N, CA, C and O atoms as CSV, one atom per row, in Angstrom:
chain,resi,resn,atom,element,x,y,z
A,1,UNK,N,N,17.941,15.942,-12.979
A,1,UNK,CA,C,16.902,15.052,-13.229
A,1,UNK,C,C,15.919,15.742,-14.125
A,1,UNK,O,O,14.863,15.118,-14.223
A,2,UNK,N,N,15.972,16.751,-14.739
A,2,UNK,CA,C,15.225,17.340,-15.805
A,2,UNK,C,C,13.722,17.170,-15.678
A,2,UNK,O,O,13.015,16.856,-16.636
A,3,UNK,N,N,13.266,17.392,-14.452
A,3,UNK,CA,C,11.790,17.424,-14.258
A,3,UNK,C,C,11.107,16.101,-13.886
A,3,UNK,O,O,9.894,16.035,-13.689
A,4,UNK,N,N,11.908,15.087,-13.800
A,4,UNK,CA,C,11.391,13.668,-13.781
A,4,UNK,C,C,11.734,13.263,-12.362
A,4,UNK,O,O,12.835,13.514,-11.871
A,5,UNK,N,N,10.705,12.591,-11.673
A,5,UNK,CA,C,10.887,12.045,-10.283
A,5,UNK,C,C,10.658,10.568,-10.228
A,5,UNK,O,O,11.065,9.890,-9.284
A,6,UNK,N,N,9.994,10.069,-11.261
A,6,UNK,CA,C,9.567,8.701,-11.177
A,6,UNK,C,C,8.192,8.493,-10.414
A,6,UNK,O,O,7.749,7.352,-10.289
A,7,UNK,N,N,7.562,9.511,-9.940
A,7,UNK,CA,C,6.300,9.424,-9.251
A,7,UNK,C,C,5.190,10.200,-10.161
A,7,UNK,O,O,5.342,11.340,-10.600
A,8,UNK,N,N,4.226,9.503,-10.331
A,8,UNK,CA,C,3.065,10.034,-11.360
A,8,UNK,C,C,2.552,11.320,-10.796
A,8,UNK,O,O,2.098,11.382,-9.654
A,9,UNK,N,N,2.624,12.333,-11.590
A,9,UNK,CA,C,1.978,13.575,-11.274
A,9,UNK,C,C,2.870,14.557,-10.506
A,9,UNK,O,O,2.429,15.665,-10.201
A,10,UNK,N,N,4.065,14.193,-10.200
A,10,UNK,CA,C,5.051,14.916,-9.280
A,10,UNK,C,C,6.197,15.386,-10.323
A,10,UNK,O,O,6.718,14.567,-11.081
A,11,UNK,N,N,6.518,16.604,-10.316
A,11,UNK,CA,C,7.552,17.007,-11.120
A,11,UNK,C,C,8.581,17.845,-10.175
A,11,UNK,O,O,8.219,18.449,-9.165
A,12,UNK,N,N,9.812,17.792,-10.618
A,12,UNK,CA,C,10.927,18.540,-9.699
A,12,UNK,C,C,10.504,20.131,-9.669
A,12,UNK,O,O,9.945,20.753,-10.571
A,13,UNK,N,N,10.886,20.570,-8.504
A,13,UNK,CA,C,10.679,22.092,-8.372
A,13,UNK,C,C,11.558,22.854,-9.462
A,13,UNK,O,O,12.426,22.275,-10.115
A,14,UNK,N,N,11.259,24.183,-9.596
A,14,UNK,CA,C,12.027,24.986,-10.489
A,14,UNK,C,C,13.435,25.398,-9.841
A,14,UNK,O,O,14.495,25.441,-10.466
A,15,UNK,N,N,13.269,25.689,-8.500
A,15,UNK,CA,C,14.455,26.283,-7.903
A,15,UNK,C,C,15.328,25.093,-7.523
A,15,UNK,O,O,14.826,23.983,-7.349
A,16,UNK,N,N,16.700,25.334,-7.387
A,16,UNK,CA,C,17.697,24.406,-7.032
A,16,UNK,C,C,18.031,24.544,-5.639
A,16,UNK,O,O,17.833,25.601,-5.041
A,17,UNK,N,N,18.605,23.367,-5.011
A,17,UNK,CA,C,19.122,23.584,-3.533
A,17,UNK,C,C,20.290,22.629,-3.376
A,17,UNK,O,O,20.479,21.723,-4.188
A,18,UNK,N,N,21.040,22.828,-2.370
A,18,UNK,CA,C,22.227,21.969,-1.903
A,18,UNK,C,C,22.114,21.098,-1.002
A,18,UNK,O,O,23.098,20.602,-0.454
A,19,UNK,N,N,20.694,20.731,-0.668
A,19,UNK,CA,C,20.396,19.908,0.557
A,19,UNK,C,C,20.572,18.461,0.261
A,19,UNK,O,O,19.983,17.919,-0.674
A,20,UNK,N,N,21.415,17.817,1.089
A,20,UNK,CA,C,21.680,16.403,0.951
A,20,UNK,C,C,20.448,15.385,0.937
A,20,UNK,O,O,20.382,14.342,0.287
A,21,UNK,N,N,19.437,15.948,1.843
A,21,UNK,CA,C,18.287,15.196,2.068
A,21,UNK,C,C,17.215,15.647,1.258
A,21,UNK,O,O,16.086,15.598,1.745
A,22,UNK,N,N,17.395,16.148,-0.081
A,22,UNK,CA,C,16.393,16.556,-1.019
A,22,UNK,C,C,16.257,15.286,-1.937
A,22,UNK,O,O,17.232,14.625,-2.293
A,23,UNK,N,N,14.954,15.005,-2.288
A,23,UNK,CA,C,14.845,13.828,-3.144
A,23,UNK,C,C,15.100,14.297,-4.607
A,23,UNK,O,O,15.390,13.481,-5.482
A,24,UNK,N,N,14.981,15.696,-4.863
A,24,UNK,CA,C,15.264,16.060,-6.267
A,24,UNK,C,C,16.801,16.370,-6.598
A,24,UNK,O,O,17.271,16.048,-7.689
A,25,UNK,N,N,17.535,16.984,-5.649
A,25,UNK,CA,C,18.772,17.494,-5.910
A,25,UNK,C,C,19.820,16.934,-4.897
A,25,UNK,O,O,20.953,17.412,-4.855
A,26,UNK,N,N,19.444,15.963,-4.122
A,26,UNK,CA,C,20.290,15.324,-3.136
A,26,UNK,C,C,20.394,13.793,-3.458
A,26,UNK,O,O,20.329,13.353,-4.606
A,27,UNK,N,N,20.553,13.060,-2.386
A,27,UNK,CA,C,20.609,11.606,-2.637
A,27,UNK,C,C,19.658,10.826,-1.747
A,27,UNK,O,O,19.925,9.686,-1.366
A,28,UNK,N,N,18.550,11.461,-1.427
A,28,UNK,CA,C,17.545,10.771,-0.667
A,28,UNK,C,C,16.694,10.016,-1.567
A,28,UNK,O,O,16.288,10.572,-2.588
A,29,UNK,N,N,16.354,8.739,-1.294
A,29,UNK,CA,C,15.487,7.855,-2.140
A,29,UNK,C,C,14.129,7.792,-1.466
A,29,UNK,O,O,14.028,7.666,-0.246
A,30,UNK,N,N,13.088,7.881,-2.280
A,30,UNK,CA,C,11.657,7.778,-1.735
A,30,UNK,C,C,11.145,6.396,-1.934
A,30,UNK,O,O,11.506,5.686,-2.872
A,31,UNK,N,N,10.240,6.014,-0.964
A,31,UNK,CA,C,9.511,4.806,-1.040
A,31,UNK,C,C,8.334,4.873,-0.135
A,31,UNK,O,O,8.221,5.760,0.712
A,32,UNK,N,N,7.491,3.966,-0.310
A,32,UNK,CA,C,6.418,3.779,0.706
A,32,UNK,C,C,5.097,4.698,0.534
A,32,UNK,O,O,4.675,4.990,-0.586
A,33,UNK,N,N,4.572,5.064,1.542
A,33,UNK,CA,C,3.257,5.907,1.509
A,33,UNK,C,C,3.403,7.263,1.058
A,33,UNK,O,O,4.477,7.856,1.156
A,34,UNK,N,N,2.269,7.828,0.522
A,34,UNK,CA,C,2.025,9.168,0.196
A,34,UNK,C,C,0.861,9.685,0.800
A,34,UNK,O,O,-0.210,9.081,0.755
A,35,UNK,N,N,1.029,10.883,1.421
A,35,UNK,CA,C,-0.091,11.602,1.937
A,35,UNK,C,C,-0.228,13.039,1.548
A,35,UNK,O,O,0.774,13.658,1.189
A,36,UNK,N,N,-1.313,13.566,1.592
A,36,UNK,CA,C,-1.667,15.072,1.290
A,36,UNK,C,C,-2.225,15.678,2.582
A,36,UNK,O,O,-3.066,15.057,3.232
A,37,UNK,N,N,-1.774,16.881,2.967
A,37,UNK,CA,C,-2.168,17.396,4.241
A,37,UNK,C,C,-1.770,18.852,4.204
A,37,UNK,O,O,-1.196,19.335,3.228
A,38,UNK,N,N,-2.095,19.566,5.320
A,38,UNK,CA,C,-1.858,21.066,5.575
A,38,UNK,C,C,-0.735,21.144,6.445
A,38,UNK,O,O,-0.622,20.354,7.381
A,39,UNK,N,N,0.110,22.037,6.212
A,39,UNK,CA,C,1.261,22.426,7.219
A,39,UNK,C,C,0.784,23.299,8.296
A,39,UNK,O,O,0.282,24.412,8.136
A,40,UNK,N,N,0.995,22.667,9.459
A,40,UNK,CA,C,0.416,23.248,10.768
A,40,UNK,C,C,1.483,24.066,11.464
A,40,UNK,O,O,1.147,25.000,12.193
A,41,UNK,N,N,2.782,23.749,11.266
A,41,UNK,CA,C,3.903,24.380,11.887
A,41,UNK,C,C,5.075,24.244,10.944
A,41,UNK,O,O,5.329,23.186,10.368
A,42,UNK,N,N,5.804,25.387,10.801
A,42,UNK,CA,C,7.094,25.380,10.089
A,42,UNK,C,C,8.181,25.899,10.991
A,42,UNK,O,O,9.198,26.374,10.486
A,43,UNK,N,N,8.032,25.838,12.276
A,43,UNK,CA,C,9.216,26.393,13.138
A,43,UNK,C,C,10.422,25.582,13.275
A,43,UNK,O,O,11.422,26.072,13.800
A,44,UNK,N,N,10.407,24.217,12.786
A,44,UNK,CA,C,11.560,23.511,12.875
A,44,UNK,C,C,12.618,23.969,11.785
A,44,UNK,O,O,12.164,24.475,10.759
A,45,UNK,N,N,13.842,23.849,11.907
A,45,UNK,CA,C,14.848,24.037,10.922
A,45,UNK,C,C,14.805,22.940,9.878
A,45,UNK,O,O,15.043,21.781,10.220
A,46,UNK,N,N,14.555,23.203,8.795
A,46,UNK,CA,C,14.273,22.377,7.515
A,46,UNK,C,C,13.287,21.263,7.871
A,46,UNK,O,O,13.426,20.140,7.387
A,47,UNK,N,N,12.247,21.577,8.753
A,47,UNK,CA,C,11.182,20.664,8.987
A,47,UNK,C,C,9.832,21.170,9.104
A,47,UNK,O,O,9.688,22.334,9.477
A,48,UNK,N,N,8.839,20.468,8.842
A,48,UNK,CA,C,7.417,20.987,8.988
A,48,UNK,C,C,6.603,19.810,9.638
A,48,UNK,O,O,6.950,18.630,9.582
A,49,UNK,N,N,5.419,20.308,10.294
A,49,UNK,CA,C,4.489,19.352,10.845
A,49,UNK,C,C,3.261,19.436,9.932
A,49,UNK,O,O,2.672,20.499,9.739
A,50,UNK,N,N,2.914,18.315,9.400
A,50,UNK,CA,C,1.801,18.122,8.462
A,50,UNK,C,C,0.724,17.486,9.110
A,50,UNK,O,O,0.926,16.497,9.814
A,51,UNK,N,N,-0.610,18.046,8.910
A,51,UNK,CA,C,-1.796,17.300,9.550
A,51,UNK,C,C,-2.841,16.964,8.512
A,51,UNK,O,O,-3.174,17.801,7.673
A,52,UNK,N,N,-3.351,15.780,8.553
A,52,UNK,CA,C,-4.439,15.458,7.747
A,52,UNK,C,C,-5.434,14.695,8.445
A,52,UNK,O,O,-5.091,14.018,9.414
A,53,UNK,N,N,-6.740,14.731,8.027
A,53,UNK,CA,C,-7.786,14.016,8.732
A,53,UNK,C,C,-7.965,12.623,7.977
A,53,UNK,O,O,-7.658,12.453,6.797
A,54,UNK,N,N,-8.458,11.729,8.748
A,54,UNK,CA,C,-8.786,10.393,8.255
A,54,UNK,C,C,-10.071,9.878,8.881
A,54,UNK,O,O,-10.340,10.251,10.023
A,55,UNK,N,N,-10.896,9.045,8.227
A,55,UNK,CA,C,-12.098,8.557,8.632
A,55,UNK,C,C,-11.943,7.100,8.930
A,55,UNK,O,O,-11.462,6.373,8.060
A,56,UNK,N,N,-12.338,6.574,10.175
A,56,UNK,CA,C,-12.263,5.170,10.314
A,56,UNK,C,C,-13.573,4.566,10.883
A,56,UNK,O,O,-14.471,5.357,11.173
A,57,UNK,N,N,-13.767,3.222,11.070
A,57,UNK,CA,C,-14.987,2.707,11.358
A,57,UNK,C,C,-14.894,2.112,12.861
A,57,UNK,O,O,-13.936,1.446,13.255
A,58,UNK,N,N,-15.906,2.410,13.561
A,58,UNK,CA,C,-16.055,1.700,14.964
A,58,UNK,C,C,-16.992,0.739,14.776
A,58,UNK,O,O,-18.189,1.015,14.695
A,59,UNK,N,N,-16.477,-0.589,14.683
A,59,UNK,CA,C,-17.323,-1.653,14.423
A,59,UNK,C,C,-18.523,-1.944,15.473
A,59,UNK,O,O,-19.670,-2.256,15.153
A,60,UNK,N,N,-18.093,-1.802,16.623
A,60,UNK,CA,C,-19.205,-2.037,17.713
A,60,UNK,C,C,-20.308,-1.133,17.597
A,60,UNK,O,O,-21.397,-1.624,17.895
A,61,UNK,N,N,-20.299,0.110,17.224
A,61,UNK,CA,C,-21.300,1.150,17.174
A,61,UNK,C,C,-21.842,1.249,15.665
A,61,UNK,O,O,-22.827,1.933,15.388
A,62,UNK,N,N,-21.191,0.584,14.805
A,62,UNK,CA,C,-21.524,0.648,13.346
A,62,UNK,C,C,-21.525,2.060,12.858
A,62,UNK,O,O,-22.386,2.459,12.074
A,63,UNK,N,N,-20.492,2.878,13.352
A,63,UNK,CA,C,-20.439,4.325,12.935
A,63,UNK,C,C,-19.106,4.619,12.438
A,63,UNK,O,O,-18.186,3.808,12.553
A,64,UNK,N,N,-18.965,5.853,11.841
A,64,UNK,CA,C,-17.681,6.341,11.418
A,64,UNK,C,C,-17.287,7.416,12.402
A,64,UNK,O,O,-18.112,8.042,13.067
A,65,UNK,N,N,-15.938,7.602,12.460
A,65,UNK,CA,C,-15.382,8.697,13.359
A,65,UNK,C,C,-14.204,9.191,12.622
A,65,UNK,O,O,-13.548,8.493,11.849
A,66,UNK,N,N,-13.954,10.485,12.910
A,66,UNK,CA,C,-12.791,11.119,12.258
A,66,UNK,C,C,-11.553,11.393,13.238
A,66,UNK,O,O,-11.766,11.783,14.386
A,67,UNK,N,N,-10.431,11.209,12.823
A,67,UNK,CA,C,-9.172,11.476,13.667
A,67,UNK,C,C,-8.310,12.275,12.912
A,67,UNK,O,O,-8.444,12.290,11.689
A,68,UNK,N,N,-7.419,12.962,13.473
A,68,UNK,CA,C,-6.460,13.763,12.704
A,68,UNK,C,C,-4.931,13.139,12.963
A,68,UNK,O,O,-4.654,12.620,14.045
A,69,UNK,N,N,-4.150,13.218,12.084
A,69,UNK,CA,C,-2.782,12.753,12.219
A,69,UNK,C,C,-1.770,13.717,11.878
A,69,UNK,O,O,-1.817,14.360,10.830
A,70,UNK,N,N,-0.818,13.841,12.772
A,70,UNK,CA,C,0.261,14.764,12.657
A,70,UNK,C,C,1.431,14.107,12.273
A,70,UNK,O,O,1.789,13.185,13.005
A,71,UNK,N,N,2.149,14.385,11.233
A,71,UNK,CA,C,3.454,13.863,10.925
A,71,UNK,C,C,4.497,14.893,10.761
A,71,UNK,O,O,4.123,15.935,10.222
A,72,UNK,N,N,5.792,14.802,11.136
A,72,UNK,CA,C,6.851,15.641,11.033
A,72,UNK,C,C,7.551,15.197,9.716
A,72,UNK,O,O,7.775,14.013,9.463
A,73,UNK,N,N,7.857,16.155,8.953
A,73,UNK,CA,C,8.480,15.846,7.502
A,73,UNK,C,C,9.577,16.874,7.308
A,73,UNK,O,O,9.522,18.023,7.748
A,74,UNK,N,N,10.590,16.353,6.602
A,74,UNK,CA,C,11.683,17.200,6.056
A,74,UNK,C,C,11.148,18.183,4.982
A,74,UNK,O,O,10.343,17.837,4.118
A,75,UNK,N,N,11.650,19.421,5.098
A,75,UNK,CA,C,11.226,20.497,4.250
A,75,UNK,C,C,12.506,21.013,3.419
A,75,UNK,O,O,13.252,21.888,3.857
A,76,UNK,N,N,12.684,20.375,2.167
A,76,UNK,CA,C,13.877,20.864,1.366
A,76,UNK,C,C,13.929,22.475,1.128
A,76,UNK,O,O,12.907,23.154,1.230
A,77,UNK,N,N,15.024,22.958,0.847
A,77,UNK,CA,C,15.103,24.233,0.534
A,77,UNK,C,C,14.537,24.801,-0.790
A,77,UNK,O,O,14.259,25.987,-0.967
A,78,UNK,N,N,14.396,23.766,-1.737
A,78,UNK,CA,C,13.844,24.147,-2.967
A,78,UNK,C,C,12.231,24.167,-3.017
A,78,UNK,O,O,11.626,24.564,-4.013
A,79,UNK,N,N,11.640,23.735,-1.934
A,79,UNK,CA,C,10.137,23.640,-1.824
A,79,UNK,C,C,9.628,24.718,-0.860
A,79,UNK,O,O,8.633,25.379,-1.158
A,80,UNK,N,N,10.241,24.895,0.207
A,80,UNK,CA,C,10.095,25.942,1.197
A,80,UNK,C,C,8.473,26.116,1.591
A,80,UNK,O,O,7.819,27.139,1.388
A,81,UNK,N,N,8.044,25.047,2.118
A,81,UNK,CA,C,6.589,24.950,2.534
A,81,UNK,C,C,6.418,25.801,3.788
A,81,UNK,O,O,7.246,25.777,4.698
A,82,UNK,N,N,5.276,26.585,3.809
A,82,UNK,CA,C,5.058,27.554,4.861
A,82,UNK,C,C,3.711,27.079,5.590
A,82,UNK,O,O,2.946,26.289,5.038
A,83,UNK,N,N,3.479,27.585,6.808
A,83,UNK,CA,C,2.197,27.299,7.545
A,83,UNK,C,C,0.986,27.615,6.746
A,83,UNK,O,O,0.782,28.719,6.240
A,84,UNK,N,N,0.250,26.664,6.664
A,84,UNK,CA,C,-1.121,26.847,5.876
A,84,UNK,C,C,-1.018,26.382,4.420
A,84,UNK,O,O,-2.022,26.495,3.716
A,85,UNK,N,N,0.059,25.891,3.930
A,85,UNK,CA,C,0.137,25.375,2.568
A,85,UNK,C,C,-0.309,23.982,2.565
A,85,UNK,O,O,-0.102,23.282,3.557
A,86,UNK,N,N,-0.926,23.506,1.493
A,86,UNK,CA,C,-1.222,22.149,1.313
A,86,UNK,C,C,-0.200,21.539,0.569
A,86,UNK,O,O,0.142,21.981,-0.528
A,87,UNK,N,N,0.395,20.392,1.179
A,87,UNK,CA,C,1.563,19.746,0.527
A,87,UNK,C,C,1.324,18.350,0.360
A,87,UNK,O,O,0.379,17.830,0.953
A,88,UNK,N,N,2.164,17.604,-0.470
A,88,UNK,CA,C,2.240,16.208,-0.482
A,88,UNK,C,C,3.500,15.708,0.081
A,88,UNK,O,O,4.571,16.190,-0.287
A,89,UNK,N,N,3.428,14.714,1.005
A,89,UNK,CA,C,4.582,14.074,1.575
A,89,UNK,C,C,4.756,12.692,1.211
A,89,UNK,O,O,3.756,12.056,0.878
A,90,UNK,N,N,5.968,12.100,1.229
A,90,UNK,CA,C,6.170,10.791,0.986
A,90,UNK,C,C,7.117,10.210,1.891
A,90,UNK,O,O,8.012,10.891,2.391
A,91,UNK,N,N,6.944,8.773,2.170
A,91,UNK,CA,C,7.890,8.240,3.122
A,91,UNK,C,C,9.230,7.977,2.560
A,91,UNK,O,O,9.429,7.890,1.348
A,92,UNK,N,N,10.158,7.851,3.473
A,92,UNK,CA,C,11.537,7.657,3.089
A,92,UNK,C,C,12.308,7.059,4.417
A,92,UNK,O,O,11.715,6.786,5.461
A,93,UNK,N,N,13.665,6.906,4.219
A,93,UNK,CA,C,14.272,6.355,5.315
A,93,UNK,C,C,14.337,7.348,6.514
A,93,UNK,O,O,14.210,8.536,6.215
A,94,UNK,N,N,14.509,7.049,7.773
A,94,UNK,CA,C,14.596,7.893,8.935
A,94,UNK,C,C,15.632,8.949,8.690
A,94,UNK,O,O,16.801,8.643,8.456
A,95,UNK,N,N,15.191,10.253,8.744
A,95,UNK,CA,C,16.185,11.312,8.573
A,95,UNK,C,C,16.650,11.827,9.966
A,95,UNK,O,O,17.749,12.356,10.128
A,96,UNK,N,N,15.710,11.630,10.995
A,96,UNK,CA,C,16.074,11.960,12.345
A,96,UNK,C,C,15.193,11.142,13.265
A,96,UNK,O,O,14.486,10.230,12.836
A,97,UNK,N,N,15.252,11.489,14.540
A,97,UNK,CA,C,14.348,10.570,15.482
A,97,UNK,C,C,13.045,10.738,15.178
A,97,UNK,O,O,12.356,9.741,15.398
A,98,UNK,N,N,12.481,11.692,14.738
A,98,UNK,CA,C,10.996,11.825,14.546
A,98,UNK,C,C,10.649,11.894,12.983
A,98,UNK,O,O,9.502,11.578,12.667
A,99,UNK,N,N,11.565,12.289,11.959
A,99,UNK,CA,C,11.142,12.481,10.659
A,99,UNK,C,C,11.596,11.349,9.780
A,99,UNK,O,O,12.767,11.001,9.633
A,100,UNK,N,N,10.488,10.786,9.184
A,100,UNK,CA,C,10.669,9.750,8.222
A,100,UNK,C,C,9.941,10.038,7.013
A,100,UNK,O,O,9.686,9.106,6.250
A,101,UNK,N,N,9.554,11.283,6.728
A,101,UNK,CA,C,8.803,11.612,5.583
A,101,UNK,C,C,9.434,12.925,5.169
A,101,UNK,O,O,10.054,13.654,5.943
A,102,UNK,N,N,9.194,13.205,3.689
A,102,UNK,CA,C,9.836,14.476,3.172
A,102,UNK,C,C,8.727,14.975,2.355
A,102,UNK,O,O,7.922,14.192,1.852
A,103,UNK,N,N,8.642,16.349,2.189
A,103,UNK,CA,C,7.746,17.147,1.356
A,103,UNK,C,C,8.316,17.000,-0.149
A,103,UNK,O,O,9.481,17.210,-0.485
A,104,UNK,N,N,7.356,16.635,-0.905
A,104,UNK,CA,C,7.741,16.381,-2.395
A,104,UNK,C,C,7.079,17.327,-3.397
A,104,UNK,O,O,7.467,17.502,-4.552
A,105,UNK,N,N,5.948,17.962,-2.764
A,105,UNK,CA,C,5.160,18.987,-3.552
A,105,UNK,C,C,4.481,19.786,-2.857
A,105,UNK,O,O,3.914,19.334,-1.861
A,106,UNK,N,N,4.355,21.167,-3.188
A,106,UNK,CA,C,3.499,22.169,-2.534
A,106,UNK,C,C,2.385,22.496,-3.629
A,106,UNK,O,O,2.681,22.931,-4.742
A,107,UNK,N,N,1.261,22.284,-3.273
A,107,UNK,CA,C,0.027,22.641,-3.947
A,107,UNK,C,C,-0.188,24.039,-4.262
A,107,UNK,O,O,0.045,24.832,-3.349
A,108,UNK,N,N,-0.602,24.517,-5.417
A,108,UNK,CA,C,-0.760,25.717,-5.893
A,108,UNK,C,C,-2.196,26.181,-5.436
A,108,UNK,O,O,-3.183,25.642,-5.934
A,109,UNK,N,N,-2.323,27.200,-4.471
A,109,UNK,CA,C,-3.536,27.616,-4.101
A,109,UNK,C,C,-4.017,28.803,-4.969
A,109,UNK,O,O,-3.361,29.842,-5.042
A,110,UNK,N,N,-5.240,28.606,-5.654
A,110,UNK,CA,C,-5.700,29.640,-6.546
A,110,UNK,C,C,-6.768,30.375,-5.749
A,110,UNK,O,O,-7.865,29.885,-5.481
A,111,UNK,N,N,-6.348,31.623,-5.381
A,111,UNK,CA,C,-7.304,32.464,-4.640
A,111,UNK,C,C,-7.737,33.715,-5.393
A,111,UNK,O,O,-8.534,34.500,-4.880
């Protein structure tokens, strides 16, 4: 796929992998929602837990409140996201009982 994914602003990673469930080097197709979040856990085999905050309205009190959402996502070998990394995840078909998302990009942290 010569650096093209069909998703605006996302390019294929430089390293290669042999993962069947990789959207860049395997046969996994992407569709649906895209989220950005922080990896909270990378203890699963080929999986990560991504957390992001969202703000919602409480109509009764006319106030805003924040919640956090944790999503389990597949972590391909070519991306190798670790705990604390900011990543972009995208929805796909169910890969396992709890994983229906896949990591498509790891943000570069300039420190």
